[in-house]
FIKEDREN-140988 format. One record per residue: residue number from 0; chain; x, y negated, z of N, C-alpha, C, O in turn. Coordinates in Angstrom, 3 decimals. Each point is the difference from the previous one (the first is absolute). Layout:
+------+-------+----------+----------+----------+----------+----------+----------+----------+----------+----------+----------+----------+----------+
! resi ! chain !     n.xx !     n.yy !     n.zz !    ca.xx !    ca.yy !    ca.zz !     c.xx !     c.yy !     c.zz !     o.xx !     o.yy !     o.zz !
+------+-------+----------+----------+----------+----------+----------+----------+----------+----------+----------+----------+----------+----------+
!  NUM !     A !        X !        Y !        Z !        X !        Y !        Z !        X !        Y !        Z !        X !        Y !        Z !
...
+------+-------+----------+----------+----------+----------+----------+----------+----------+----------+----------+----------+----------+----------+
This chain:
+------+-------+----------+----------+----------+----------+----------+----------+----------+----------+----------+----------+----------+----------+
! resi ! chain !     n.xx !     n.yy !     n.zz !    ca.xx !    ca.yy !    ca.zz !     c.xx !     c.yy !     c.zz !     o.xx !     o.yy !     o.zz !
+------+-------+----------+----------+----------+----------+----------+----------+----------+----------+----------+----------+----------+----------+
!    0 !     A !   -2.425 !  -24.971 !   41.543 !    0.192 !   -0.357 !   -1.382 !   -1.095 !   -0.928 !   -0.500 !    0.257 !   -0.766 !   -0.928 !
!    1 !     A !   -1.324 !    0.784 !    1.421 !   -0.968 !   -0.912 !   -0.523 !    0.314 !   -1.419 !    0.400 !   -0.185 !   -0.915 !   -0.802 !
!    2 !     A !    0.650 !    0.702 !    2.002 !    0.607 !   -1.160 !    0.565 !    0.940 !   -0.635 !   -0.929 !   -0.047 !   -1.212 !   -0.208 !
!    3 !     A !    1.012 !    2.087 !   -0.435 !    1.036 !   -0.435 !   -1.020 !   -0.709 !   -0.520 !   -1.152 !    0.240 !   -1.153 !   -0.361 !
!    4 !     A !   -1.029 !    1.819 !   -0.220 !   -0.751 !   -0.131 !   -1.301 !   -0.618 !   -1.344 !    0.131 !    0.118 !   -0.860 !   -0.873 !
!    5 !     A !   -0.875 !    0.669 !    2.142 !   -0.787 !   -1.240 !    0.234 !    0.964 !   -1.305 !   -0.113 !   -0.257 !   -1.006 !   -0.661 !
!    6 !     A !    1.371 !    1.223 !    1.413 !    0.983 !   -1.095 !    0.100 !    0.504 !   -0.285 !   -1.428 !    0.022 !   -1.139 !   -0.466 !
!    7 !     A !    0.396 !    2.274 !   -0.226 !    0.428 !   -0.027 !   -1.506 !   -1.106 !   -0.912 !   -0.995 !    0.321 !   -0.812 !   -0.869 !
!    8 !     A !   -1.470 !    1.141 !    1.210 !   -1.049 !   -0.910 !   -0.752 !   -0.142 !   -1.282 !    0.365 !   -0.324 !   -0.901 !   -0.773 !
!    9 !     A !    0.569 !    0.770 !    1.998 !   -0.096 !   -1.592 !    0.349 !    1.105 !   -0.597 !   -0.528 !   -0.115 !   -1.226 !   -0.009 !
!   10 !     A !    1.232 !    1.668 !   -0.471 !    0.865 !   -0.846 !   -0.674 !   -0.577 !   -0.249 !   -1.511 !    0.593 !   -0.760 !   -0.766 !
!   11 !     A !   -1.581 !    1.329 !    0.452 !   -0.527 !   -0.439 !   -1.271 !   -0.652 !    1.422 !   -0.719 !    0.570 !    1.070 !   -0.213 !
!   12 !     A !   -1.798 !   -1.422 !   -0.038 !   -0.825 !    1.302 !   -0.544 !    0.531 !    0.222 !   -1.582 !    0.120 !    1.129 !   -0.475 !
!   13 !     A !    0.122 !   -2.119 !   -0.130 !    0.413 !    0.210 !   -1.521 !    1.357 !   -0.395 !   -0.354 !    0.574 !   -0.976 !    0.483 !
!   14 !     A !   -0.105 !    1.741 !   -1.309 !    1.397 !   -0.209 !   -0.546 !   -0.103 !   -1.176 !   -0.994 !   -0.812 !   -0.055 !   -0.923 !
!   15 !     A !    1.765 !   -0.907 !    1.238 !   -0.213 !   -1.175 !   -0.762 !    0.952 !    0.023 !   -1.281 !   -0.279 !   -0.632 !   -1.018 !
!   16 !     A !    1.361 !    1.370 !    1.147 !    0.896 !    0.171 !   -1.079 !   -0.632 !    0.515 !   -1.462 !   -1.012 !    0.698 !    0.056 !
!   17 !     A !    1.480 !   -0.966 !   -1.128 !   -0.715 !    0.776 !   -1.137 !    0.789 !    0.919 !   -0.619 !   -0.548 !    0.878 !   -0.666 !
!   18 !     A !    1.983 !   -0.924 !    0.782 !    0.666 !    1.207 !   -0.724 !    0.305 !    0.988 !    1.156 !    0.163 !   -0.335 !    1.174 !
!   19 !     A !   -0.113 !    1.478 !   -1.618 !    0.236 !    1.215 !    1.015 !    1.261 !   -0.153 !    0.908 !   -0.047 !    0.339 !    1.183 !
!   20 !     A !    1.193 !   -0.863 !   -1.762 !    1.253 !   -0.092 !    0.745 !   -0.284 !   -1.122 !    1.108 !    0.417 !    0.219 !    1.137 !
!   21 !     A !   -1.005 !   -1.238 !   -1.369 !   -0.268 !   -1.076 !    0.871 !   -1.241 !    0.497 !    1.088 !   -0.101 !   -0.448 !    1.143 !
!   22 !     A !   -0.675 !    1.310 !   -1.653 !   -1.072 !    0.509 !    1.112 !    0.772 !    0.936 !    0.825 !   -0.343 !    0.029 !    1.183 !
!   23 !     A !    1.266 !    0.710 !   -1.518 !    0.721 !    0.932 !    0.724 !    0.799 !   -0.906 !    0.997 !   -0.070 !    0.300 !    1.192 !
!   24 !     A !    0.798 !   -1.344 !   -1.555 !    0.671 !   -0.826 !    0.723 !   -0.829 !   -0.762 !    1.150 !    0.416 !   -0.232 !    1.136 !
!   25 !     A !   -1.744 !   -0.130 !   -1.691 !   -0.895 !   -0.522 !    1.036 !   -0.420 !    0.854 !    1.235 !   -0.017 !   -0.438 !    1.151 !
!   26 !     A !   -0.322 !    1.707 !   -1.518 !   -0.311 !    0.893 !    0.894 !    1.105 !    0.317 !    0.890 !   -0.276 !    0.180 !    1.186 !
!   27 !     A !    1.655 !   -0.068 !   -1.623 !    1.180 !   -0.025 !    0.672 !    0.052 !   -0.896 !    1.228 !    0.226 !    0.292 !    1.175 !
!   28 !     A !   -0.476 !   -1.383 !   -1.713 !    0.226 !   -1.325 !    0.937 !   -1.149 !    0.148 !    1.069 !    0.210 !   -0.158 !    1.202 !
!   29 !     A !   -1.404 !    0.464 !   -1.718 !   -1.148 !    0.251 !    1.074 !    0.527 !    1.044 !    1.053 !   -0.088 !   -0.309 !    1.188 !
!   30 !     A !    0.561 !    1.370 !   -1.496 !    0.337 !    1.235 !    0.718 !    1.044 !   -0.282 !    0.969 !    0.010 !    0.543 !    1.105 !
!   31 !     A !    1.064 !   -1.562 !   -1.572 !    0.971 !   -0.621 !    0.564 !   -0.552 !   -0.742 !    1.346 !    0.371 !    0.210 !    1.155 !
!   32 !     A !   -1.268 !   -1.052 !   -1.572 !   -0.366 !   -1.051 !    1.018 !   -0.905 !    0.977 !    1.204 !    0.062 !   -0.221 !    1.209 !
!   33 !     A !   -0.718 !    1.095 !   -1.711 !   -0.943 !    1.033 !    0.953 !    1.143 !    0.689 !    0.836 !   -0.156 !    0.147 !    1.213 !
!   34 !     A !    1.280 !    0.268 !   -1.833 !    1.067 !    0.752 !    0.954 !    0.660 !   -1.097 !    0.835 !    0.392 !    0.299 !    1.128 !
!   35 !     A !   -0.248 !   -1.455 !   -1.555 !    0.739 !   -0.863 !    0.999 !   -0.875 !   -0.509 !    1.284 !    0.392 !   -0.266 !    1.136 !
!   36 !     A !   -1.678 !    0.219 !   -1.678 !   -0.953 !   -0.319 !    1.192 !   -0.123 !    1.108 !    0.978 !   -0.067 !   -0.225 !    1.208 !
!   37 !     A !    0.037 !    1.350 !   -1.683 !   -0.211 !    1.068 !    0.786 !    1.361 !    0.139 !    0.855 !   -0.079 !    0.244 !    1.204 !
!   38 !     A !    1.380 !   -0.407 !   -1.864 !    1.208 !    0.070 !    0.812 !   -0.071 !   -1.137 !    1.174 !    0.404 !    0.258 !    1.134 !
!   39 !     A !   -0.901 !   -1.430 !   -1.454 !   -0.119 !   -1.033 !    0.868 !   -1.046 !    0.261 !    1.324 !    0.228 !   -0.483 !    1.109 !
!   40 !     A !   -1.138 !    1.136 !   -1.347 !   -0.971 !    0.485 !    1.006 !    0.106 !    1.084 !    0.796 !   -0.824 !    0.266 !    0.875 !
!   41 !     A !    2.112 !    0.602 !   -1.201 !    0.275 !    1.185 !    0.466 !    0.679 !   -0.286 !    1.464 !    0.858 !   -0.882 !    0.008 !
!   42 !     A !   -1.136 !    1.501 !    1.163 !    0.831 !   -0.448 !    1.183 !    1.023 !    0.775 !    0.000 !    0.027 !    1.078 !   -0.594 !
!   43 !     A !    1.142 !   -1.674 !    1.425 !    1.269 !    0.678 !    0.291 !   -0.039 !    0.896 !    1.074 !   -0.098 !   -0.528 !    1.108 !
!   44 !     A !    0.151 !    1.777 !   -1.152 !    0.137 !    1.013 !    1.204 !    1.236 !    0.131 !    0.489 !    0.881 !    0.347 !   -0.785 !
!   45 !     A !   -0.570 !   -0.581 !    2.097 !    1.183 !    0.088 !    0.583 !   -0.073 !    0.999 !    1.138 !   -0.917 !   -0.109 !    0.814 !
!   46 !     A !    1.905 !    1.167 !   -0.688 !   -0.175 !    1.008 !    0.840 !    0.652 !   -0.713 !    1.377 !    0.929 !   -0.807 !   -0.025 !
!   47 !     A !   -1.638 !    1.292 !    1.258 !    0.416 !   -0.782 !    1.281 !    0.165 !    1.325 !    0.836 !   -0.779 !    0.946 !    0.123 !
!   48 !     A !    2.102 !   -1.175 !    0.447 !    0.439 !    1.089 !    1.167 !    0.947 !    0.661 !   -0.372 !    0.473 !    0.868 !    0.734 !
+------+-------+----------+----------+----------+----------+----------+----------+----------+----------+----------+----------+----------+----------+
């Protein structure tokens, strides 16, 4: 969990948007980027035999 939070913070320490709705959108975009990076880095496991 700490690694995920570190990666999330690397996307930006501060929220740049001023309105609450835009802040929610900004954080959702950051979470989506992090999820995509995680998906790309996950190995595909295939059963052999």
